[in-house]
C-alpha positions as CSV (number, residue, x, y, z in Angstrom):
1,L,73.4,-95.5,-12.3
2,H,74.4,-98.1,-10.0
3,R,74.1,-100.5,-12.9
4,L,77.6,-98.0,-14.4
5,G,79.2,-98.8,-10.7
6,F,78.3,-95.6,-9.2
7,S,76.8,-95.0,-5.7
8,Y,75.4,-91.9,-3.9
9,K,77.3,-89.9,-1.6
10,K,78.9,-86.6,-0.1
11,P,82.5,-85.9,-2.0
12,K,85.4,-85.4,1.3
13,G,86.5,-82.4,2.6
14,V,90.0,-81.7,1.6
15,P,92.1,-78.6,3.4
16,A,92.5,-76.3,0.1
17,K,96.3,-75.4,1.6
18,A,97.0,-78.7,2.2
19,N,100.1,-79.6,0.5
20,A,101.1,-83.5,-0.6
21,D,104.7,-83.0,-1.5
22,E,105.0,-82.0,2.9
23,Q,102.6,-84.8,3.3
24,R,105.3,-87.1,1.9
25,R,107.8,-85.9,3.2
26,F,106.8,-85.9,6.4
27,L,105.7,-89.9,5.9
28,N,109.0,-90.7,4.8
29,R,110.4,-89.5,8.1
30,Y,107.7,-91.2,9.7
31,R,108.8,-94.6,8.2
32,T,112.3,-93.9,9.3
33,A,111.2,-92.9,12.8
34,K,109.4,-96.1,13.1
35,S,112.2,-97.9,12.4
36,Y,114.0,-97.3,15.8
37,G,111.2,-97.6,18.4
38,P,107.8,-95.9,18.9
39,V,106.4,-93.5,17.6
40,Y,103.8,-91.7,19.7
41,F,100.4,-89.1,17.6
42,A,100.0,-86.6,19.8
43,D,97.0,-84.1,19.8
44,S,94.0,-82.3,22.4
45,T,90.1,-82.5,21.9
46,H,88.3,-80.5,23.8
47,P,84.5,-82.7,24.8
48,M,81.7,-80.4,25.6
49,L,79.0,-81.6,28.3
50,N,76.3,-81.9,25.8
51,P,75.6,-85.6,23.9
52,V,76.4,-85.6,20.5
53,L,73.2,-86.6,18.9
54,A,73.6,-90.6,16.7
55,S,71.0,-91.9,14.6
56,G,70.0,-95.1,15.7
57,W,66.4,-97.8,14.8
58,I,63.2,-96.0,16.3
59,K,59.8,-97.2,16.2
60,K,58.0,-94.8,13.2
61,G,55.4,-91.9,14.2
62,Q,57.8,-92.0,17.5
63,D,59.7,-89.5,18.5
64,V,63.1,-90.5,21.4
65,V,64.2,-87.9,23.9
66,V,67.5,-86.7,24.8
67,K,68.5,-84.4,27.5
68,T,71.0,-81.1,27.1
69,N,72.5,-79.0,29.6
70,P,72.7,-75.0,29.0
71,G,76.0,-73.7,28.4
72,R,79.5,-75.0,26.6
73,Q,81.3,-76.4,30.1
74,R,84.1,-78.9,28.2
75,V,87.0,-81.0,29.7
76,N,90.4,-80.4,28.3
77,I,92.6,-83.9,27.2
78,N,96.4,-84.2,26.2
79,G,96.5,-87.7,24.5
80,A,99.1,-89.6,23.1
81,I,98.7,-93.0,21.3
82,D,101.6,-95.1,20.5
83,I,100.4,-96.1,16.6
84,K,102.2,-99.9,17.7
85,T,101.3,-101.3,20.4
86,L,98.1,-98.7,20.5
87,D,98.8,-97.5,23.7
88,V,97.4,-94.9,24.9
89,I,98.2,-92.0,26.6
90,A,95.5,-89.6,28.2
91,R,95.9,-87.0,30.9
92,S,93.3,-83.9,31.9
93,C,93.8,-80.3,31.2
94,E,92.9,-77.0,33.0
95,T,94.6,-75.2,29.8
96,V,96.1,-76.9,26.2
97,N,99.6,-75.4,27.0
98,Q,103.2,-75.4,26.9
99,R,102.9,-76.7,30.5
100,S,100.0,-79.2,30.1
101,I,102.6,-80.8,26.6
102,C,105.2,-81.3,29.6
103,E,102.9,-83.4,31.2
104,L,102.6,-85.4,28.3
105,L,106.1,-85.8,27.3
106,H,106.8,-87.1,31.0
107,A,104.0,-89.4,30.9
108,I,105.6,-91.1,28.4
109,R,108.8,-90.8,28.9
110,R,107.2,-92.9,32.5
111,K,105.8,-95.4,30.3
112,N,108.9,-96.5,28.3
113,P,111.3,-95.6,30.4
114,T,114.1,-97.7,28.6
115,K,113.1,-96.7,24.9
116,K,116.6,-95.9,23.1
117,H,115.1,-94.4,20.5
118,L,111.4,-92.4,20.9
119,Y,109.5,-90.2,19.0
120,L,106.3,-88.1,19.5
121,V,104.4,-86.6,16.6
122,L,102.9,-82.8,16.9
123,D,100.7,-80.3,14.8
124,N,102.6,-77.0,14.6
125,A,99.7,-75.6,17.2
126,A,102.5,-73.6,19.3
127,Y,103.1,-74.2,22.4
128,N,103.7,-77.5,20.6
129,R,106.8,-75.7,19.6
130,A,107.2,-73.8,22.7
131,K,111.4,-73.8,23.6
132,S,110.4,-75.4,27.0
133,V,108.5,-78.3,25.6
134,C,111.9,-78.5,22.9
135,R,114.5,-78.4,25.8
136,L,112.1,-81.3,27.6
137,S,112.4,-83.5,25.1
138,L,115.9,-83.5,24.7
139,R,116.3,-83.8,28.4
140,L,114.0,-86.6,27.8
141,K,114.9,-88.2,24.6
142,I,112.0,-87.8,22.6
143,K,112.2,-87.1,19.5
144,L,109.6,-84.3,18.3
145,L,108.4,-85.0,14.5
146,Y,106.5,-82.6,13.5
147,L,103.3,-83.1,11.0
148,P,102.9,-80.7,8.1
149,P,100.3,-77.7,8.3
150,Y,96.6,-78.7,7.5
151,S,97.1,-82.4,7.2
152,P,95.3,-84.3,9.9
153,N,94.7,-87.2,7.8
154,L,98.6,-87.7,8.8
155,N,97.4,-87.8,12.3
156,P,95.5,-91.4,13.2
157,I,95.0,-90.3,16.8
158,E,92.0,-88.2,15.5
159,R,90.4,-91.3,15.4
160,L,90.3,-92.1,18.5
161,W,88.8,-88.8,19.8
162,K,85.6,-89.5,17.4
163,F,85.4,-93.3,18.5
164,M,85.2,-92.0,22.8
165,K,83.0,-89.3,21.7
166,K,80.8,-92.4,19.8
167,K,81.3,-94.7,23.2
168,I,81.0,-92.0,25.8
169,M,79.2,-89.8,24.1
170,A,76.8,-90.3,21.8
171,N,73.0,-90.0,23.0
172,Q,74.4,-89.4,26.6
173,H,73.3,-87.3,29.2
174,Y,75.7,-86.2,32.0
175,E,73.9,-83.9,35.0
176,T,77.4,-82.0,36.0
177,V,81.0,-82.0,34.3
178,G,82.6,-84.0,37.3
179,D,80.0,-86.9,36.2
180,F,81.3,-86.5,32.2
181,R,84.8,-86.4,34.1
182,L,84.5,-89.1,35.6
183,S,82.9,-91.1,32.4
184,L,86.2,-90.1,30.4
185,S,88.4,-91.4,32.9
186,E,86.9,-94.5,33.0
187,F,87.0,-95.0,29.4
188,F,90.5,-94.2,29.0
189,R,91.6,-96.2,32.0
190,G,90.0,-99.5,30.4
191,I,90.8,-98.2,27.0
192,R,91.9,-101.7,26.6
193,K,88.9,-103.8,26.9
194,Y,88.4,-101.7,23.1
195,R,91.8,-102.8,21.1
196,I,89.7,-104.9,18.3
197,D,87.6,-101.9,17.3
198,L,91.4,-99.6,17.6
199,K,93.5,-102.4,15.8
200,T,90.4,-102.0,12.6
201,L,90.3,-97.8,13.4
202,I,93.5,-96.9,13.7
203,T,97.5,-98.1,11.7
204,D,99.1,-95.9,9.3
205,N,97.8,-96.4,6.4
206,F,98.1,-93.1,5.4
207,Q,96.9,-91.4,2.3
208,I,98.2,-88.6,0.9
209,M,95.1,-85.2,0.3
210,Q,95.3,-82.9,-2.5
211,A,92.7,-80.9,-3.1
């Protein structure tokens, strides 16, 4: 089979309800928006106080042990990334809700005080469509663009979360939530040192998914 051009790999999972036409319409809106001003893609993540066990080179006959923590303690983070400059804004919060999304909107505007046209891409979570969020976006002159349902492939910040887990959580044990929060904070404050990695990883060469 190798000689015939086949390789042994897993199939890709595709959301059963992904709609290709809706994804195309969103991409048309996005391409129009990015010709006018910065476009940030936003999302939230909830990393747990436990290591992500990752494969590595281990000598035959030996095991490597990584400490784990009991319970399900986690940190909530709202973030946004400018797809062109790779500027990252991240804010930890007690709960991801309309108030924390409003705080993210304020942070984006503070980062871009003179930009006439500013866009933020969000998923369709109820708090992202809350009246308080919509009113504030109008006041701050940030145009909201909503992703089609079941389209994580169109939100490149998902790749940032995976990269963060690789750098901060892979086989890494933290004694306390405070230690974990500090490590996450240091990662996002020093995000520019990963610019070369992110430039390769995070692009807008989107692929439309359909079942």
